[in-house]
C-alpha positions in Angstrom: 42.3 -11.3 18.0 38.5 -10.7 18.0 36.3 -14.2 17.7 33.4 -12.4 16.0 35.5 -10.6 13.6 34.6 -11.8 9.3 37.9 -13.7 8.6 40.1 -12.3 6.4 38.5 -9.0 5.7 39.9 -5.5 7.0 41.4 -7.7 10.2 44.5 -6.3 11.7 47.9 -8.1 11.2 48.6 -9.9 15.0 51.5 -7.0 15.0 49.5 -4.3 14.4 47.3 -2.4 17.0 43.5 -2.5 17.3 41.8 0.7 15.4 40.3 2.6 18.3 37.6 5.3 17.0 38.0 8.5 18.7 34.9 10.3 19.1 34.2 13.4 17.5 32.0 16.4 17.2 32.9 17.1 13.7 30.8 14.8 12.1 27.3 15.2 14.3 26.4 18.0 12.0 26.3 15.4 9.0 24.8 12.9 11.2 21.9 15.3 12.0 21.5 16.5 8.4 21.3 13.3 7.1 18.9 12.0 9.5 16.4 15.1 9.2 17.0 14.4 5.2 16.1 10.4 5.6 12.9 11.2 7.5 11.4 14.1 5.3 11.7 11.9 2.4 8.8 10.3 1.6 8.5 6.5 2.2 7.7 5.4 -1.8 7.2 7.8 -5.1 4.3 7.7 -6.6 3.9 6.7 -10.3 3.7 9.2 -12.9 2.5 7.3 -15.4 -1.0 6.1 -12.7 -1.2 10.0 -12.1 -1.4 10.9 -15.9 -4.0 8.1 -16.2 -6.1 9.6 -13.4 -5.4 13.4 -14.5 -7.0 12.1 -17.9 -10.1 10.9 -16.7 -10.9 14.0 -14.7 -10.3 12.5 -11.3 -9.2 14.0 -8.5 -6.5 12.2 -5.9 -4.1 12.1 -3.2 -1.0 10.7 -2.8 -0.7 9.3 0.4 2.0 8.1 2.5 2.9 5.0 0.9 2.9 6.4 -2.8 -0.6 4.9 -3.3 -3.6 7.1 -5.1 -6.4 8.0 -3.0 -9.7 9.2 -4.4 -12.8 9.4 -2.7 -15.9 8.4 -4.2 -18.9 9.8 -2.9 -22.4 8.0 -3.3 -24.6 11.4 -2.8 -27.9 9.5 -2.8 -27.0 7.4 0.2 -24.9 10.2 1.9 -21.9 8.0 1.8 -18.1 8.2 0.6 -16.0 5.1 -0.1 -12.4 5.4 0.0 -10.3 3.8 -2.8 -6.8 3.5 -3.6 -4.3 2.7 -7.0 -1.2 1.2 -6.1 1.8 3.7 -6.6 3.8 0.9 -7.3 3.8 -2.5 -9.3 4.8 -6.0 -8.9 6.5 -8.1 -11.4 4.7 -11.8 -12.1 6.2 -14.3 -14.6 7.1 -10.6 -16.9 3.9 -8.8 -16.2 3.6 -5.4 -14.3 0.8 -5.9 -12.0 -1.1 -3.3 -10.5 -3.4 -3.3 -7.3 -6.4 -1.3 -6.9 -8.0 -1.4 -3.6 -11.2 -0.2 -1.4 -11.8 -1.0 2.3 -15.0 -2.8 3.3 -14.5 -3.4 7.0 -12.6 -4.3 10.1 -12.2 -8.2 10.9 -13.0 -7.3 14.7 -15.0 -4.3 15.0 -17.5 -5.9 12.5 -17.2 -9.2 13.6 -15.7 -11.0 10.7 -15.1 -14.6 12.1 -14.6 -17.8 10.3 -17.7 -18.1 8.9 -18.1 -14.9 7.1 -14.4 -15.4 6.1 -15.8 -18.5 4.4 -18.5 -16.9 3.1 -16.2 -13.9 1.5 -14.1 -16.9 0.1 -17.3 -18.1 -1.7 -18.3 -14.6 -2.6 -14.5 -14.3 -4.3 -15.0 -17.1 -6.1 -18.2 -15.5 -7.7 -16.5 -11.9 -8.8 -15.4 -12.0 -12.0 -12.8 -9.2 -11.7 -11.5 -8.8 -8.1 -11.6 -10.6 -4.7 -11.4 -10.0 -0.8 -8.1 -9.8 1.0 -7.0 -9.0 4.2 -4.1 -6.8 5.6 -3.8 -6.4 9.3 -7.6 -6.0 10.4 -9.0 -4.1 7.5 -11.2 -6.4 4.7 -10.2 -5.4 1.5 -11.8 -5.5 -2.5 -8.4 -6.1 -4.4 -8.3 -5.7 -8.4 -4.9 -6.9 -9.5 -4.7 -6.0 -13.2 -1.8 -5.8 -15.7 -0.4 -2.1 -15.3 -0.6 -1.8 -19.1 -4.4 -1.3 -18.9 -6.2 2.4 -20.1 -7.3 5.2 -18.0 -10.6 4.0 -19.0 -10.0 0.3 -17.8 -8.3 1.8 -14.9 -11.1 3.8 -14.1 -14.1 0.9 -14.8 -11.7 -0.8 -12.1 -11.9 1.9 -9.1 -15.8 2.0 -9.6 -15.8 -1.6 -9.9 -13.8 -1.7 -6.1 -15.6 1.3 -4.8 -19.1 0.0 -5.2 -18.3 -3.9 -4.0 -16.5 -2.6 -1.2 -19.0 0.2 0.4 -22.0 -2.2 -0.5 -20.0 -5.2 1.8 -19.2 -1.9 4.6 -23.2 -1.5 4.4 -23.8 -5.1 5.0 -21.3 -5.5 7.3 -21.6 -2.5 9.5 -24.9 -1.0 8.5 -25.2 2.9 8.8 -21.4 3.4 9.5 -19.3 4.9 7.3 -15.9 4.8 8.4 -13.7 3.0 5.2 
């Protein structure tokens, strides 16, 4: 008997022969269809409650491949734009459903975010009344975490804060670049 077999689960008896798998082409079309369907489906579904709140405020958005709501803020006077995302899903913490609003502000390597700058960002986070700085991979984000029960106006206010804070930090870190 094979030593790697899960003991007691569908193991053939000592007297019965080991089952063999016979290759068959009849299963191939079903396997191909299954793989194609899996690749065509979005990674995560968006949340209709976010869509309703954004539409109630007249905010134009796109849903990205992660299911997050992407909004582009336009600062015409400065000739700049800023991306803001509202997470398409929530996370539960002690019975509270928490949603994130986040906006990219810089890239660690390209913008020279070293230890000293990281410590300054931590101190700045402490001074913020809403939100704080976080790293995800090589990207610096300003992130606001709020109960998902906030209404459309409060969600928009959080988006405004995230966009302005992140864009100001992007200017500070990279000067005239407007990559995020």
